[in-house]
C-alpha positions as CSV (number, residue, x, y, z in Angstrom):
1,M,-30.1,-40.7,20.7
2,P,-30.7,-39.3,17.2
3,H,-28.3,-40.0,14.4
4,D,-26.0,-37.0,13.6
5,P,-26.2,-36.4,9.9
6,N,-22.9,-34.4,10.1
7,P,-20.4,-36.5,11.9
8,P,-17.1,-34.9,12.8
9,E,-14.5,-35.1,10.1
10,A,-12.2,-38.1,10.5
11,E,-8.5,-37.5,11.0
12,Y,-6.2,-39.4,8.7
13,F,-2.5,-39.8,9.2
14,D,0.0,-40.7,6.6
15,E,2.5,-43.4,7.2
16,D,5.5,-41.0,7.7
17,S,3.8,-39.1,10.5
18,I,2.9,-42.3,12.3
19,E,6.5,-43.5,12.0
20,D,7.8,-40.1,13.2
21,A,5.4,-40.2,16.2
22,L,6.5,-43.8,17.1
23,A,10.2,-42.9,16.8
24,A,9.7,-39.9,19.1
25,L,7.9,-42.0,21.6
26,N,10.5,-44.7,21.6
27,S,13.4,-42.2,22.0
28,E,11.6,-40.7,25.0
29,I,11.2,-44.1,26.6
30,S,14.8,-45.2,25.8
31,A,16.4,-41.9,26.8
32,D,14.9,-41.7,30.3
33,E,14.3,-45.3,31.3
34,P,16.1,-48.2,29.7
35,R,13.9,-51.2,29.6
36,A,14.6,-53.7,32.4
37,R,15.6,-57.1,31.3
38,A,14.0,-60.1,32.9
39,F,16.4,-62.8,34.0
40,V,15.5,-66.4,34.9
41,Y,17.4,-68.9,36.9
42,A,19.4,-71.3,34.8
43,C,21.5,-73.5,37.0
44,R,24.4,-73.5,39.5
45,L,27.7,-72.4,38.0
46,S,29.2,-75.8,39.1
47,E,26.8,-77.6,36.8
48,I,28.3,-76.2,33.6
49,P,31.3,-78.3,32.4
50,Q,34.3,-76.2,33.6
51,N,36.7,-76.8,30.7
52,G,34.4,-75.7,27.9
53,S,34.5,-79.1,26.2
54,R,30.7,-79.1,25.9
55,G,27.7,-77.1,27.1
56,K,24.8,-77.6,29.5
57,V,21.3,-77.5,28.2
58,I,18.6,-75.7,30.1
59,F,14.9,-75.5,29.2
60,C,13.1,-72.2,29.4
61,E,9.4,-72.0,29.0
62,H,9.6,-71.9,25.2
63,D,13.3,-72.3,24.3
64,E,16.3,-74.5,24.7
65,V,19.5,-72.7,25.8
66,A,23.0,-74.0,25.8
67,L,25.4,-72.7,28.4
68,F,29.2,-72.8,27.9
69,L,31.9,-71.8,30.4
70,L,35.1,-70.6,28.7
71,K,37.9,-68.6,30.3
72,G,35.8,-67.8,33.3
73,T,32.9,-66.4,31.2
74,V,29.4,-68.1,30.8
75,Y,27.9,-67.8,27.3
76,A,24.2,-68.5,26.6
77,I,23.0,-69.3,23.1
78,S,20.1,-71.1,21.7
79,N,20.7,-74.8,21.6
80,I,18.8,-75.1,18.3
81,C,20.9,-75.0,15.1
82,P,18.8,-73.1,12.5
83,H,20.1,-75.3,9.7
84,Q,17.6,-78.1,10.4
85,S,16.3,-77.1,13.8
86,S,18.6,-79.6,15.5
87,P,18.8,-79.2,19.3
88,L,22.5,-80.2,19.4
89,L,24.7,-77.1,19.8
90,S,25.5,-78.0,23.5
91,E,27.0,-81.3,22.2
92,G,29.1,-79.6,19.5
93,R,32.9,-79.2,19.3
94,V,34.0,-76.0,21.0
95,D,36.9,-73.9,19.7
96,K,38.1,-72.0,22.8
97,E,40.3,-69.6,20.8
98,E,37.5,-68.5,18.4
99,L,34.8,-68.7,21.1
100,S,32.7,-70.8,18.8
101,V,30.7,-74.1,18.7
102,E,30.3,-76.4,15.8
103,C,26.9,-78.2,15.3
104,P,27.7,-81.9,15.3
105,M,25.0,-82.6,12.7
106,H,26.3,-80.8,9.7
107,G,29.3,-78.7,10.8
108,W,27.8,-75.2,10.9
109,I,29.8,-73.0,13.3
110,Y,28.5,-70.2,15.5
111,R,30.2,-67.6,17.7
112,L,29.3,-68.0,21.4
113,D,29.4,-64.3,22.1
114,T,27.3,-63.0,19.2
115,G,25.6,-66.1,17.7
116,R,26.8,-65.1,14.3
117,A,27.5,-68.0,11.9
118,L,31.2,-68.5,10.9
119,I,30.3,-71.5,8.7
120,G,26.7,-71.7,7.4
121,S,24.3,-68.8,7.3
122,G,22.3,-66.8,9.7
123,S,22.8,-66.7,13.4
124,V,21.4,-68.2,16.7
125,P,20.0,-66.1,19.5
126,T,22.3,-65.2,22.4
127,Y,21.3,-64.2,25.9
128,A,22.8,-61.9,28.5
129,V,24.1,-63.8,31.5
130,R,24.5,-62.9,35.2
131,V,26.3,-65.0,37.8
132,V,25.3,-64.2,41.4
133,D,26.6,-66.2,44.3
134,G,27.3,-69.2,42.2
135,E,23.9,-69.1,40.4
136,V,23.7,-68.6,36.7
137,W,20.8,-66.4,35.5
138,I,20.0,-65.7,31.8
139,E,18.0,-63.1,30.1
140,E,14.6,-64.5,29.5
141,P,14.2,-65.6,25.9
142,P,11.5,-63.6,24.1
143,Q,8.1,-65.1,23.6
144,P,7.8,-66.7,20.1
145,I,5.8,-64.7,17.6
146,I,2.7,-66.6,16.5
147,E,1.4,-65.6,13.1
148,I,-2.3,-66.1,12.4
149,S,-3.7,-66.1,8.9
150,L,-7.3,-65.1,8.5
151,N,-7.4,-66.3,4.8
């Protein structure tokens, strides 16, 4: 096939038009069909300490999750304290009134319902929970993002 000396003119999009197109696409998707959450089996409800004195650790494919049962509600948060990546939140002191857990390593405190830090900084991921016929199911933790440097 001979080379065309006059190729078609390339279309260039500025950053704003790309962002507008993505926003429109996302709003169409969200408006009509909410994205389904994937849930994974965690444990039997009876395996979680009933008095909220401590949590139960479960291992997902790429995450450690601490489950706490307080006032009839199961909370699922990452078991990893972001302060020093300590997998200890399930063993922390639970404040039943504030719905929080204190990392036993250095005392950082996180809300069980939001993961927000009350003492310390940042937050820990929380996961939606479903209890069906005595089985606890948690929202599947997202896949970790792997950054690759080509430099």
